[in-house]
C-alpha positions as CSV (number, residue, x, y, z in Angstrom):
1,N,0.1,0.5,-0.1
2,M,1.1,3.7,-0.4
3,A,1.9,6.1,2.6
4,R,-1.2,8.5,2.6
5,R,-0.1,12.0,1.7
6,C,-1.1,14.6,4.6
7,S,0.2,17.7,2.7
8,S,-3.7,18.8,2.5
9,F,-4.0,18.0,6.5
10,L,-1.1,20.2,6.9
11,A,-1.7,22.8,4.5
12,V,-5.4,23.2,6.5
13,A,-3.5,23.8,9.9
14,A,-1.4,26.4,8.6
15,L,-3.9,27.9,7.4
16,C,-6.3,27.7,10.4
17,T,-3.3,28.6,12.6
18,L,-2.4,31.7,10.4
19,A,-6.3,32.7,10.6
20,I,-6.5,32.2,14.3
21,W,-3.4,34.4,14.8
22,G,-4.6,37.1,12.6
23,L,-8.1,37.3,14.9
24,T,-5.9,37.3,18.0
25,S,-4.1,40.3,16.6
26,L,-7.1,42.4,15.8
27,M,-8.5,41.6,19.3
28,V,-5.3,43.1,20.9
29,P,-6.5,45.6,23.8
30,C,-5.8,49.1,23.3
31,F,-5.8,52.4,24.9
32,V,-6.4,55.6,23.0
33,V,-5.5,58.8,25.0
34,A,-8.2,61.1,25.5
35,P,-7.6,64.8,23.3
36,S,-6.7,67.5,25.3
37,A,-8.7,70.8,25.6
38,V,-6.8,72.2,22.9
39,D,-7.3,69.6,20.1
40,K,-11.2,69.7,20.9
41,Q,-10.8,73.4,19.9
42,K,-9.0,72.8,17.1
43,L,-11.9,70.2,15.6
44,D,-14.4,72.0,17.0
45,M,-16.6,72.6,13.9
46,P,-19.1,75.8,13.5
47,Q,-22.8,74.8,13.2
48,P,-23.3,76.1,9.8
49,E,-20.2,74.3,8.7
50,R,-21.6,71.3,10.4
51,V,-25.1,71.5,9.0
52,A,-23.2,71.7,5.5
53,V,-21.6,68.7,6.0
54,L,-24.1,66.8,6.8
55,A,-26.4,67.7,4.2
56,A,-23.4,67.2,1.8
57,A,-23.2,63.7,3.3
58,A,-26.8,63.1,2.7
59,A,-26.9,64.2,-0.9
60,W,-24.1,62.6,-1.6
61,L,-25.5,58.8,-0.6
62,P,-29.5,59.3,-0.8
63,E,-30.0,55.6,-1.0
64,A,-27.7,55.3,2.4
65,A,-30.9,54.9,4.5
66,H,-32.0,51.5,1.9
67,A,-28.3,50.1,2.5
68,A,-29.2,48.0,6.1
69,N,-32.5,46.6,4.7
70,N,-31.1,43.1,3.7
71,G,-34.9,41.9,3.0
72,Y,-35.0,44.1,0.0
73,A,-31.4,43.3,-0.8
74,L,-32.3,39.2,-1.2
75,Q,-35.9,39.7,-3.0
76,Q,-34.0,41.5,-5.2
77,L,-31.2,39.1,-6.0
78,F,-34.1,36.3,-6.0
79,S,-35.7,37.9,-8.4
80,A,-33.2,38.9,-10.9
81,I,-32.1,35.2,-10.8
82,F,-35.9,34.0,-11.4
83,V,-36.2,36.3,-14.4
84,I,-32.8,35.5,-15.5
85,G,-32.4,31.8,-14.9
86,L,-36.3,30.5,-14.8
87,G,-37.4,32.7,-17.7
88,P,-35.7,31.4,-20.2
89,A,-35.9,28.0,-18.9
90,V,-39.9,28.2,-18.8
91,L,-39.8,29.5,-22.3
92,F,-37.5,26.3,-23.5
93,W,-40.0,23.9,-21.8
94,I,-43.2,25.3,-23.3
95,Y,-41.4,25.6,-27.1
96,F,-40.1,21.8,-26.8
97,N,-43.4,20.2,-24.8
98,K,-46.2,22.5,-25.7
99,P,-45.9,24.5,-28.8
100,E,-49.0,25.2,-29.4
101,L,-49.0,27.7,-26.5
102,L,-46.4,30.1,-28.7
């Protein structure tokens, strides 16, 4: 009998080790120092400019409210699969099995 090859097992083990190492490096606790009063004053934006920035952001992405609606996205996906995939399939079935309907 030939010896069993274990290279795929070693590759999977190495890949899992790298994935776990990568995920643990993302979870390292870090400490961020709060900004000082001088830095807060530098970052403070007057109210009219803040309103202008928010209005520009809202105008830039008008459909952002629908981005979190996953149900609508799934409905669009399944409708596209139906129209693109099943529509021609039904037409072929009718063409070859019930041509009198055409």
